[in-house]
C-alpha positions as CSV (number, residue, x, y, z in Angstrom):
1,M,30.9,143.8,-88.8
2,R,29.5,146.7,-86.8
3,A,30.1,149.4,-83.5
4,R,27.3,149.5,-81.5
5,I,26.4,152.5,-80.0
6,V,29.1,152.2,-77.0
7,G,31.9,153.4,-80.3
8,A,30.0,155.9,-81.2
9,L,29.7,157.7,-78.2
10,A,33.4,157.2,-77.6
11,A,34.2,158.8,-81.1
12,L,31.9,161.7,-80.4
13,M,33.1,162.4,-77.4
14,L,37.1,162.6,-78.8
15,V,35.1,165.9,-81.2
16,L,33.8,167.1,-78.6
17,A,36.9,166.8,-76.0
18,G,38.0,170.1,-77.9
19,C,35.0,172.0,-77.7
20,A,35.0,174.4,-74.7
21,G,31.4,174.8,-72.5
22,L,30.5,170.8,-73.9
23,P,30.1,167.9,-71.4
24,T,32.5,165.0,-72.2
25,A,31.3,162.7,-70.0
26,G,27.6,160.8,-69.0
27,S,24.9,157.9,-68.8
28,V,23.1,156.7,-72.0
29,N,19.6,155.5,-71.8
30,P,18.6,154.2,-74.7
31,G,15.2,153.9,-75.6
32,L,11.7,156.2,-74.6
33,A,8.3,155.3,-72.4
34,L,5.7,155.0,-75.1
35,G,4.5,158.2,-75.8
36,E,7.5,160.5,-74.5
37,A,9.7,162.9,-76.6
38,P,13.5,163.1,-75.9
39,D,14.6,166.7,-74.4
40,V,17.7,166.9,-76.7
41,P,18.6,164.9,-80.0
42,D,19.0,161.3,-78.9
43,F,22.5,159.9,-80.0
44,S,22.3,157.2,-82.4
45,F,23.8,153.9,-83.5
46,L,26.9,154.3,-86.8
47,P,27.8,151.3,-88.2
48,N,30.2,149.9,-90.3
49,R,30.5,150.7,-93.7
50,P,31.3,147.9,-96.3
51,Q,35.1,146.4,-95.7
52,P,37.5,145.9,-98.7
53,G,38.1,142.4,-99.4
54,A,34.5,141.8,-96.9
55,T,33.0,138.1,-98.6
56,P,29.7,137.7,-99.6
57,E,28.5,136.7,-96.0
58,Q,30.0,139.6,-94.3
59,I,28.6,142.3,-96.9
60,V,25.2,140.3,-95.8
61,E,25.8,140.7,-92.1
62,G,26.5,144.1,-92.3
63,F,23.9,145.4,-94.7
64,V,21.7,143.7,-91.7
65,A,23.4,145.8,-89.4
66,A,23.2,148.5,-91.3
67,A,19.6,148.5,-90.8
68,T,19.9,150.2,-87.0
69,S,21.0,153.6,-89.0
70,P,17.4,155.2,-90.5
71,A,19.8,158.5,-91.3
72,G,19.4,159.4,-94.4
73,S,16.8,157.0,-95.6
74,W,19.1,154.1,-94.4
75,E,22.0,155.6,-96.1
76,I,24.6,153.7,-94.7
77,A,22.6,150.3,-95.5
78,R,22.2,150.6,-99.4
79,L,26.8,151.0,-99.4
80,F,26.0,147.5,-99.2
81,L,24.1,147.2,-102.8
82,A,25.1,147.0,-105.4
83,P,24.1,150.3,-108.2
84,D,20.6,150.9,-108.8
85,V,19.3,147.9,-106.6
86,T,15.9,148.4,-105.6
87,W,15.3,148.1,-102.1
88,R,12.1,149.8,-100.0
89,P,13.2,149.9,-95.9
90,D,10.2,151.5,-95.0
91,T,7.8,148.8,-96.1
92,G,8.0,147.4,-92.8
93,V,10.9,146.0,-89.6
94,T,11.2,141.8,-88.9
95,I,12.1,141.7,-85.6
96,D,14.2,138.9,-83.9
97,R,15.4,137.7,-80.8
98,P,19.5,138.7,-79.9
99,G,21.6,136.5,-80.9
100,S,19.3,134.1,-82.7
101,R,20.7,135.3,-86.2
102,S,22.8,132.5,-88.4
103,I,24.5,133.9,-91.8
104,A,25.4,130.9,-94.5
105,A,26.2,131.0,-98.0
106,V,24.1,128.4,-100.3
107,D,25.0,128.9,-103.6
108,T,28.0,130.7,-105.0
109,D,29.4,131.3,-108.9
110,T,32.5,132.3,-109.0
111,D,33.0,132.2,-112.1
112,N,29.8,134.0,-113.0
113,D,31.0,136.3,-110.1
114,T,27.1,135.7,-108.2
115,G,25.6,134.3,-105.0
116,T,23.2,133.4,-102.3
117,V,23.6,134.0,-98.9
118,Q,20.9,132.4,-95.9
119,M,20.3,134.9,-93.0
120,T,17.7,132.6,-90.5
121,I,16.6,134.3,-87.8
122,A,14.1,133.3,-85.1
123,Q,11.0,135.8,-85.4
124,T,9.7,138.0,-83.2
125,G,7.4,140.0,-84.4
126,D,7.1,142.6,-87.3
127,V,5.8,145.8,-88.3
128,D,4.0,146.8,-91.3
129,E,4.3,149.4,-93.8
130,T,1.3,152.1,-91.0
131,G,3.7,151.5,-88.6
132,A,1.4,148.7,-86.3
133,F,3.4,146.0,-84.4
134,H,2.4,142.7,-84.6
135,A,3.6,139.3,-82.6
136,T,4.4,136.2,-84.3
137,E,4.6,132.6,-83.1
138,A,7.8,131.4,-81.9
139,G,9.6,130.3,-84.7
140,T,12.1,130.7,-87.6
141,A,12.2,132.7,-90.8
142,T,14.5,132.6,-93.1
143,L,15.4,135.9,-95.8
144,D,17.7,135.1,-99.0
145,Y,19.7,138.3,-100.4
146,E,21.4,138.2,-103.5
147,L,24.7,139.0,-104.9
148,E,27.2,139.9,-107.4
149,Q,30.9,140.7,-107.4
150,Q,31.8,144.0,-109.0
151,D,34.0,145.4,-111.3
152,D,36.7,146.3,-108.6
153,G,36.2,142.4,-107.2
154,E,34.0,143.7,-104.1
155,W,31.0,141.8,-103.4
156,R,27.4,144.2,-103.2
157,I,24.0,142.6,-102.9
158,S,21.7,142.7,-105.7
159,V,18.6,141.5,-104.4
160,A,17.7,142.1,-100.9
161,P,14.2,141.8,-99.4
162,D,11.9,144.8,-98.5
163,G,12.5,146.2,-95.2
164,I,14.4,146.2,-92.3
165,V,15.7,142.9,-90.0
166,L,16.0,144.7,-86.2
167,N,16.8,142.8,-83.3
168,E,14.4,143.3,-80.0
169,Q,17.1,145.1,-78.1
170,D,17.5,147.4,-81.5
171,F,14.2,148.3,-82.1
172,R,13.2,150.1,-78.9
173,V,15.9,152.0,-79.5
174,V,15.6,152.7,-83.1
175,F,11.8,153.0,-83.2
176,T,9.4,155.1,-80.4
177,A,6.0,153.5,-80.2
178,Y,3.2,157.3,-80.8
179,G,-0.4,156.8,-80.3
180,V,-2.3,157.8,-83.4
181,M,-5.6,159.0,-81.6
182,F,-9.2,158.1,-83.2
183,F,-12.4,158.7,-81.2
184,D,-15.0,155.9,-79.8
185,P,-18.0,155.9,-81.7
186,G,-20.2,158.5,-79.9
187,W,-16.8,161.4,-80.3
188,E,-16.7,161.6,-76.2
189,F,-13.5,159.9,-76.0
190,L,-9.6,159.4,-77.9
191,V,-8.2,156.2,-78.3
192,P,-4.4,155.1,-79.2
193,D,-3.5,153.5,-82.1
194,V,-0.5,152.4,-81.4
195,R,2.4,152.7,-84.1
196,W,6.2,152.6,-84.4
197,F,8.4,155.0,-86.7
198,P,12.2,155.4,-86.3
199,T,13.2,157.7,-83.4
200,R,12.8,161.6,-84.7
201,Q,13.0,160.3,-88.3
202,N,9.9,162.8,-89.5
203,V,7.8,161.5,-87.4
204,T,5.2,164.5,-87.4
205,T,4.5,163.5,-91.0
206,R,4.3,160.3,-90.5
207,I,1.8,160.6,-87.8
208,T,0.2,163.2,-89.0
209,E,-0.3,160.5,-92.8
210,A,-2.0,157.6,-90.5
211,I,-4.7,160.1,-89.5
212,I,-5.3,161.8,-93.1
213,G,-5.6,159.2,-96.1
214,G,-4.7,156.4,-93.0
215,T,-7.0,154.0,-91.7
216,P,-7.0,152.4,-88.0
217,S,-5.1,149.1,-87.5
218,P,-7.6,146.6,-89.3
219,W,-7.9,144.6,-85.4
220,L,-9.0,148.3,-84.5
221,S,-10.9,149.0,-87.9
222,G,-14.4,148.6,-86.8
223,A,-14.9,150.4,-83.1
224,V,-13.2,153.4,-83.7
225,V,-14.1,156.5,-86.3
226,S,-11.7,159.6,-87.5
227,A,-13.2,163.2,-87.9
228,V,-11.2,163.5,-90.9
229,P,-14.2,165.4,-93.0
230,D,-14.9,163.8,-96.3
231,G,-12.6,164.9,-99.7
232,V,-10.5,166.6,-97.2
233,V,-6.7,165.5,-97.9
234,L,-2.9,167.3,-97.2
235,E,-1.9,169.3,-99.6
236,R,1.8,169.2,-99.0
237,S,3.8,165.6,-98.7
238,A,5.5,166.8,-95.3
239,V,4.6,168.9,-92.0
240,P,6.5,171.3,-90.8
241,V,7.2,172.1,-87.7
242,V,8.2,176.1,-87.1
243,Q,8.0,177.5,-83.1
244,G,7.1,174.3,-81.8
245,I,4.0,174.4,-84.1
246,A,3.0,171.7,-86.5
247,Q,1.9,173.3,-89.7
248,V,-0.8,171.3,-91.4
249,E,-1.7,172.1,-94.7
250,L,-5.1,170.8,-96.0
251,G,-6.5,171.0,-99.0
252,A,-9.4,173.7,-100.1
253,A,-12.4,170.9,-99.7
254,A,-11.2,171.6,-95.7
255,L,-13.3,175.6,-96.1
256,D,-16.3,173.4,-96.5
257,A,-16.2,171.2,-93.4
258,D,-18.1,172.0,-90.5
259,P,-16.5,173.3,-87.6
260,V,-17.4,171.1,-85.4
261,T,-16.0,168.4,-87.6
262,L,-12.9,170.2,-88.2
263,G,-12.5,170.8,-83.7
264,R,-12.6,167.3,-83.6
265,L,-10.0,166.7,-86.4
266,L,-7.4,169.1,-84.4
267,R,-8.1,167.1,-81.2
268,Q,-7.2,164.3,-83.0
269,L,-3.7,165.8,-84.3
270,Q,-2.8,167.3,-81.0
271,A,-3.3,164.3,-78.8
272,S,-1.6,161.9,-81.7
273,L,1.1,165.0,-81.7
274,Q,1.3,165.1,-78.4
275,G,4.3,162.9,-78.0
276,T,7.2,164.2,-80.3
277,G,7.7,167.6,-78.9
278,V,5.6,168.9,-80.7
279,A,3.5,172.2,-78.6
280,G,0.4,172.7,-80.6
281,V,-1.2,172.1,-84.5
282,E,-2.3,174.4,-86.8
283,L,-4.5,173.6,-89.5
284,L,-4.4,175.6,-92.4
285,V,-6.0,175.8,-95.9
286,D,-3.7,178.0,-98.7
287,G,-1.3,179.2,-95.5
288,T,-4.0,180.8,-93.8
289,E,-5.2,179.3,-90.4
290,L,-8.8,177.9,-89.8
291,A,-10.3,179.5,-86.8
292,V,-11.3,176.5,-85.0
293,E,-11.7,175.5,-81.0
294,P,-10.2,172.1,-80.2
295,A,-13.3,169.6,-79.2
296,Q,-13.5,168.5,-75.8
297,T,-12.9,164.9,-74.6
298,L,-13.4,163.0,-71.6
299,S,-10.5,162.0,-69.5
300,T,-10.1,158.0,-68.8
301,A,-8.2,158.7,-65.6
302,V,-9.0,156.1,-62.3
303,D,-8.8,157.7,-58.6
304,A,-5.5,157.5,-57.0
305,R,-6.2,154.7,-54.2
306,P,-7.2,151.6,-54.6
307,L,-10.9,150.1,-54.5
308,V,-11.7,147.4,-51.7
309,Q,-13.6,145.2,-50.1
310,T,-13.3,143.8,-45.9
311,A,-15.0,142.6,-43.8
312,E,-16.1,146.3,-42.2
313,S,-17.0,147.8,-45.7
314,F,-15.9,149.2,-49.7
315,G,-14.7,151.8,-50.1
316,Y,-11.4,153.6,-51.3
317,L,-8.8,152.7,-49.0
318,G,-6.5,155.8,-47.4
319,E,-4.2,155.5,-44.8
320,D,-6.2,155.1,-41.6
321,D,-10.5,154.7,-42.9
322,L,-12.3,153.4,-46.0
323,T,-13.6,156.4,-48.3
324,T,-17.4,154.9,-49.6
325,L,-18.8,155.3,-52.2
326,P,-22.4,156.9,-51.4
327,G,-25.2,154.6,-53.2
328,L,-22.8,151.5,-53.9
329,S,-21.0,150.7,-50.1
330,A,-23.5,149.6,-47.9
331,R,-25.5,147.4,-50.5
332,I,-22.2,146.0,-51.7
333,S,-21.1,145.4,-48.5
334,E,-24.0,143.2,-48.0
335,L,-23.3,140.5,-50.5
336,D,-20.6,137.8,-50.5
337,A,-18.6,139.0,-53.7
338,E,-15.6,137.4,-55.4
339,S,-15.2,140.1,-57.7
340,I,-16.2,143.5,-58.1
341,A,-16.2,146.0,-61.2
342,V,-17.3,149.5,-61.1
343,G,-18.8,151.8,-63.5
344,R,-18.0,155.2,-64.5
345,G,-18.3,157.7,-61.9
346,S,-19.2,154.9,-59.2
347,R,-23.0,154.6,-59.9
348,V,-22.9,151.0,-60.8
349,A,-21.1,148.0,-59.7
350,A,-20.4,144.6,-61.5
351,L,-20.5,141.8,-59.2
352,L,-19.2,137.7,-59.6
353,L,-21.4,136.4,-55.9
354,A,-19.9,133.8,-54.3
355,A,-22.7,132.2,-54.6
356,G,-23.0,131.8,-58.7
357,G,-23.7,134.6,-61.0
358,V,-23.2,138.0,-61.9
359,A,-25.1,140.7,-60.1
360,R,-25.9,144.5,-61.2
361,V,-25.6,147.2,-58.0
362,E,-27.1,150.5,-59.0
363,G,-28.1,152.3,-55.7
364,N,-29.9,150.0,-53.4
365,E,-30.8,148.5,-56.3
366,V,-29.4,144.5,-56.6
367,S,-30.8,142.3,-60.2
368,T,-29.5,139.0,-61.7
369,A,-26.9,140.9,-65.1
370,D,-26.1,137.1,-65.6
371,D,-27.8,133.7,-64.1
372,R,-25.0,131.0,-66.2
373,A,-23.2,128.7,-63.9
374,G,-18.9,129.1,-64.3
375,L,-18.7,132.6,-64.8
376,I,-15.3,134.3,-65.1
377,D,-14.8,137.9,-63.1
378,P,-17.6,140.1,-65.5
379,A,-16.4,143.3,-66.8
380,I,-17.8,146.5,-67.3
381,D,-18.1,149.4,-70.0
382,P,-18.7,153.4,-69.7
383,D,-22.3,152.5,-70.4
384,N,-22.9,150.6,-67.4
385,A,-23.2,147.6,-69.7
386,I,-22.4,144.5,-67.7
387,W,-20.1,141.9,-69.8
388,S,-20.2,138.2,-68.5
389,V,-19.2,134.9,-70.1
390,P,-18.7,131.4,-68.6
391,E,-15.1,130.2,-68.1
392,S,-15.1,127.0,-70.8
393,Q,-17.2,128.7,-73.1
394,P,-15.4,131.7,-74.6
395,S,-17.9,132.1,-77.4
396,A,-20.9,132.6,-75.0
397,L,-20.1,136.0,-74.2
398,G,-22.6,138.6,-73.0
399,V,-23.9,142.0,-72.7
400,S,-26.7,142.7,-69.7
401,T,-27.6,146.5,-71.0
402,V,-28.8,149.0,-68.4
403,E,-31.9,148.2,-69.7
404,G,-32.3,145.0,-68.0
405,E,-31.4,143.7,-72.2
406,N,-29.9,140.9,-72.5
407,L,-27.1,141.2,-75.6
408,S,-25.4,138.3,-77.4
409,V,-21.8,139.7,-79.4
410,A,-20.9,137.5,-82.1
411,N,-17.6,136.6,-82.9
412,A,-16.3,136.2,-79.9
413,W,-12.9,134.7,-79.1
414,P,-13.1,132.0,-82.6
415,G,-10.6,129.0,-81.6
416,A,-10.3,129.7,-77.9
417,T,-11.3,126.5,-75.4
418,Q,-11.0,128.5,-72.0
419,I,-11.2,132.2,-71.3
420,A,-9.6,133.1,-67.4
421,A,-9.9,137.4,-67.2
422,M,-11.2,139.3,-69.4
423,Q,-12.0,143.4,-69.1
424,V,-13.3,146.5,-71.4
425,S,-11.0,149.3,-72.2
426,R,-11.8,152.6,-69.9
427,D,-13.1,154.2,-73.4
428,G,-15.0,151.1,-74.4
429,T,-13.9,150.4,-77.8
430,R,-11.5,147.4,-76.9
431,I,-12.0,144.3,-74.9
432,A,-8.8,142.6,-73.9
433,A,-8.6,138.5,-72.4
434,V,-6.6,135.8,-71.6
435,V,-7.9,132.5,-73.3
436,T,-6.5,129.5,-73.6
437,D,-5.4,128.3,-77.4
438,S,-4.4,124.9,-78.7
439,G,-3.5,124.6,-75.0
440,R,-1.9,127.6,-74.6
441,D,-2.5,130.7,-73.2
442,W,-2.6,133.8,-75.2
443,V,-3.6,137.8,-74.1
444,V,-5.3,139.1,-77.1
445,V,-7.4,142.2,-77.8
446,A,-10.6,142.8,-79.9
447,G,-12.5,146.0,-81.4
448,I,-15.9,146.4,-80.0
449,E,-18.2,146.8,-82.8
450,R,-21.7,148.5,-81.8
451,N,-24.8,149.3,-84.0
452,A,-26.6,152.7,-84.7
453,D,-27.6,152.6,-80.8
454,G,-24.1,152.0,-79.4
455,E,-25.3,148.3,-78.7
456,P,-22.3,146.0,-78.7
457,V,-23.2,143.4,-82.0
458,A,-20.1,142.1,-82.4
459,L,-16.2,142.0,-82.0
460,G,-13.8,142.5,-84.5
461,T,-11.0,140.0,-85.5
462,P,-9.2,139.5,-82.0
463,E,-5.1,140.2,-82.4
464,R,-2.9,138.2,-80.5
465,L,-0.4,140.2,-78.3
466,L,1.8,137.7,-76.4
467,R,2.0,133.9,-75.9
468,L,2.3,133.4,-72.3
469,D,4.3,131.1,-70.4
470,G,2.3,130.2,-67.4
471,V,-0.9,130.0,-66.6
472,G,-2.6,133.3,-66.5
473,A,-4.6,134.6,-63.8
474,D,-6.3,138.3,-64.8
475,I,-5.9,140.9,-67.1
476,A,-6.4,144.7,-66.2
477,W,-6.0,147.6,-68.6
478,L,-3.5,149.9,-66.7
479,D,-3.9,152.8,-69.2
480,D,-4.9,153.2,-72.5
481,R,-2.3,151.5,-74.2
482,T,-1.0,149.2,-71.4
483,L,-2.3,145.9,-70.4
484,G,-1.0,144.1,-66.8
485,I,-1.3,140.4,-66.8
486,L,-1.2,138.0,-64.1
487,S,0.0,135.0,-64.7
488,E,1.4,131.6,-62.6
489,G,5.2,129.9,-64.3
490,T,6.9,127.6,-62.9
491,D,8.9,129.9,-60.4
492,G,5.9,132.0,-59.1
493,M,4.0,135.0,-60.1
494,I,4.7,136.4,-63.3
495,V,3.6,140.4,-63.6
496,T,3.3,141.4,-67.5
497,E,3.3,145.0,-69.4
498,Q,1.8,144.6,-72.4
499,V,1.2,147.6,-74.7
500,V,-1.3,147.0,-76.9
501,G,0.7,147.0,-80.5
502,G,4.0,146.8,-78.7
503,M,6.1,144.4,-76.9
504,S,5.6,143.6,-73.2
505,T,8.4,143.5,-70.4
506,S,7.9,141.0,-67.0
507,S,9.0,140.6,-63.6
508,G,8.1,138.8,-60.7
509,G,6.0,139.3,-58.1
510,P,5.4,139.4,-54.1
511,T,5.6,136.1,-52.3
512,G,2.8,134.6,-52.0
513,S,-0.3,133.4,-55.0
514,A,-2.1,136.0,-56.5
515,V,-5.8,136.5,-56.7
516,S,-6.2,139.5,-59.3
517,L,-4.4,143.0,-60.2
518,A,-6.3,146.4,-60.9
519,A,-4.7,149.7,-62.3
520,G,-3.9,152.6,-60.6
521,P,-3.0,155.6,-61.6
522,T,-0.7,155.3,-63.8
523,A,0.7,152.3,-65.4
524,S,3.9,151.5,-63.3
525,S,1.6,152.4,-60.0
526,A,-0.6,149.2,-60.4
527,R,-2.4,146.9,-57.3
528,L,-2.2,143.1,-57.0
529,L,-3.9,141.1,-54.2
530,T,-2.7,138.3,-52.6
531,V,-5.1,135.2,-51.8
532,E,-4.3,135.8,-48.1
533,G,-5.4,139.0,-48.2
534,A,-2.0,141.5,-48.3
535,L,-2.2,144.2,-50.8
536,Y,0.5,145.7,-52.1
537,V,1.4,148.7,-55.0
538,R,3.9,149.2,-57.2
539,R,6.0,151.5,-57.0
540,G,8.4,151.2,-60.0
541,T,10.6,148.4,-59.8
542,T,8.9,147.0,-56.6
543,W,5.9,146.0,-54.7
544,Q,5.4,147.5,-51.2
545,R,2.7,146.0,-49.1
546,A,-0.2,148.8,-48.7
547,A,-2.7,146.6,-46.5
548,D,-3.6,143.9,-45.0
549,D,-7.1,142.1,-44.3
550,V,-8.8,142.9,-47.9
551,L,-11.2,141.0,-49.1
552,V,-11.8,141.7,-52.5
553,L,-9.5,144.2,-55.2
554,A,-11.9,146.3,-57.4
555,S,-11.5,147.2,-61.1
556,Q,-12.4,151.1,-61.9
557,L,-13.4,152.4,-65.2
558,G,-12.9,156.1,-64.4
559,A,-13.5,158.5,-61.7
560,N,-16.2,160.5,-63.5
């Protein structure tokens, strides 16, 4: 009932063939990497319009298929509706597994020219009105459509559920993920809140509205803050882009705002719109630009070199030797560690000791951070606080501060019976974990809520990101919005990239059993250590063996 993207391209090429100087062939690459902006206008789906004599089932099938074209506020899909029908496609997206749809008429009254058609799908996720993605447990969902026969004898939909339905493959093409930025409570880091919007469909306005007048996703709301001053609103309902500059028109209240706050808002908008092709942002009131400087923020980049422990020493692995860390390497080399997490600036490390317990290493000083039994690999945050938890007690999450105070963190992983791995994000606002709930392993993330002194006091409501097919082993923040998950399946090692607020992709790892996973300088350059001590570095889609006889692959929180 619809022409796929290939058909649209074929039709387009026939038109362009007669135009001198225009290409008539070339590859098509559907979808964009997270945050990327296309260099040229992307091709779109061209779904079929209603066909004469179509049955009620065919009308519903065509209507759902037309959701692949958001152009003109889904003007093609609206052709399948009866006149004056209210349908709001922008309220959300239901995402299903390709090939899972079943459409059948359940109640057709030819005497009264009415009918009902049901569509059953295998739903895998949904996107709400704000653009936030939510994974759903495997299961079926049923959608009802009511139809009426028109005066010309053609069937049209009289009642349709709001929102659209896309399968996973089409969703990745029709929608693009953007990082709507907020700040950590200390105003040092930008934190992405991933939202999905139709590709190149007023996305500059959608992102700006998500910041000015919008709020963070509920699971993240207690962990981040926004720089939008009280009382400041968007004066215009659209954000025009003039010569590459997004012009954000604010209400008059912005004139009374603190320049520091406006500088943070400008930086927040600049970073959020960076992936849309916008070159810059201007804040205006009554058409006049506000003279403010964007706030400075800290980077979360890690050192490009793997950080490892060998029999000789601890440090960054180069081609021929190890570069040690002043004040850490000598002391760590004396300890028998099973895991090592190094804090921001490489001044403090958290070690899970083979003899039991978690130790803090700072310079030549070694102290006990947690002496409980059965602890998993510890995590460390930007304040050099060490996070630890027993494997069999996920709710007993504790934090050891630099002052030596031991804190209990409330609302840690409710419902979980076991925890295999955890790691704090490099900006200190989120914590991700692999937990067991109802006998299945899940990847979950939660916001870290802090008191006025910056101490962690509780986790926000956890957001389930992914149900693992295998047994979870390790987790790492590959960048600010992407998790790497190491798990063991029936066919061996599985490495999964999971967008926090999006979908996942999985692939097999190198031969052998893996011990740990760590981030590289980019999301596609993760490092992996096997039980045999072989260190692998991912290069695109392949794993290359980089070293042998590695005892521990350490995690890095940030280079500076």
